[in-house]
C-alpha positions as CSV (number, residue, x, y, z in Angstrom):
1,M,-17.1,-24.6,-26.4
2,K,-17.0,-22.6,-23.1
3,Y,-13.9,-20.6,-23.1
4,A,-12.8,-19.3,-19.0
5,A,-11.1,-15.6,-19.1
6,R,-9.4,-14.5,-15.9
7,I,-9.3,-10.9,-16.5
8,E,-7.2,-8.3,-14.4
9,Y,-8.8,-4.7,-14.0
10,I,-6.9,-1.1,-13.7
11,Q,-7.3,-0.2,-10.3
12,D,-9.1,3.2,-11.5
13,V,-12.5,2.6,-9.4
14,E,-14.0,5.7,-10.9
15,K,-13.1,4.9,-14.5
16,I,-14.0,1.2,-13.8
17,N,-17.4,2.9,-12.3
18,S,-18.1,4.8,-15.2
19,V,-17.8,2.3,-18.5
20,R,-19.6,-0.8,-16.3
21,P,-23.0,-0.1,-17.3
22,A,-21.8,-0.4,-21.3
23,H,-19.9,-3.0,-20.2
24,R,-22.9,-5.1,-18.2
25,A,-25.3,-3.9,-21.4
26,Y,-22.7,-5.5,-23.8
27,L,-23.0,-8.8,-21.4
28,E,-26.7,-9.1,-21.6
29,N,-26.4,-9.0,-25.4
30,L,-24.1,-11.8,-25.3
31,L,-26.4,-13.7,-22.8
32,S,-29.5,-13.2,-25.0
33,T,-27.5,-14.8,-27.9
34,G,-25.8,-17.6,-26.2
35,K,-22.2,-16.3,-26.5
36,L,-22.2,-15.8,-22.6
37,A,-22.0,-19.0,-19.8
38,A,-21.2,-17.0,-16.7
39,S,-19.5,-13.5,-15.4
40,G,-19.0,-11.6,-12.6
41,P,-16.5,-9.7,-10.9
42,F,-13.8,-10.8,-8.3
43,T,-14.9,-9.3,-4.8
44,D,-11.3,-8.4,-3.9
45,G,-11.5,-5.7,-7.1
46,Y,-8.6,-7.7,-8.9
47,G,-10.8,-8.2,-12.0
48,A,-13.6,-10.4,-13.2
49,L,-14.2,-14.2,-14.5
50,I,-16.1,-14.5,-17.7
51,V,-17.1,-17.7,-19.5
52,Y,-17.8,-17.5,-22.9
53,E,-19.7,-19.8,-25.6
54,T,-18.2,-19.6,-28.6
55,E,-16.4,-22.3,-31.3
56,T,-13.3,-21.2,-31.2
57,R,-10.5,-19.3,-29.0
58,E,-10.5,-16.6,-31.4
59,G,-13.8,-16.2,-31.0
60,A,-13.7,-15.7,-27.4
61,E,-10.5,-13.1,-27.7
62,G,-12.9,-11.2,-30.3
63,L,-15.4,-11.0,-27.6
64,I,-13.1,-10.1,-25.1
65,K,-12.0,-7.3,-27.3
66,G,-15.4,-6.1,-28.6
67,D,-16.1,-5.5,-24.5
68,P,-16.6,-1.7,-23.5
69,F,-14.1,-2.6,-20.4
70,F,-11.4,-3.8,-23.2
71,Q,-11.7,-0.9,-25.6
72,N,-11.7,1.8,-22.6
73,G,-8.5,0.6,-21.0
74,I,-10.2,-1.3,-18.0
75,F,-8.8,-4.9,-18.9
76,V,-5.2,-5.1,-18.0
77,K,-4.7,-8.8,-19.0
78,W,-6.4,-11.9,-19.1
79,D,-6.0,-15.5,-19.3
80,L,-7.8,-17.6,-21.5
81,H,-9.0,-21.1,-21.4
82,P,-11.0,-23.8,-22.8
83,W,-13.2,-25.0,-20.1
84,K,-15.6,-28.0,-19.2
85,C,-18.5,-27.6,-16.5
86,V,-18.5,-30.7,-14.6
87,F,-20.2,-29.7,-11.6
88,F,-22.8,-26.8,-11.3
89,S,-25.0,-25.8,-8.2
90,P,-27.5,-23.1,-9.5
91,E,-28.4,-22.4,-6.0
92,R,-25.0,-21.4,-5.2
93,F,-25.1,-18.9,-8.0
94,S,-26.8,-15.7,-6.0
């Protein structure tokens, strides 16, 4: 099942940028192991949308808490909801 997380970041751009390489490596690992469906930052600096692939909400929360952004205080708060993809346009995701 997919769980969509709308995540709010701190507004310390310097700190975000310093942790971003570890965060992206973590997400790349989730992608390669089938635990990540989609992710990306909001372009207004608010935070990000991450869609996890896991059996339970607790599993998705564990993935959030395993993220270097969470562990380094970048994630301020998040909303987590079970999500079903109904329409998808691969050419629009570039």
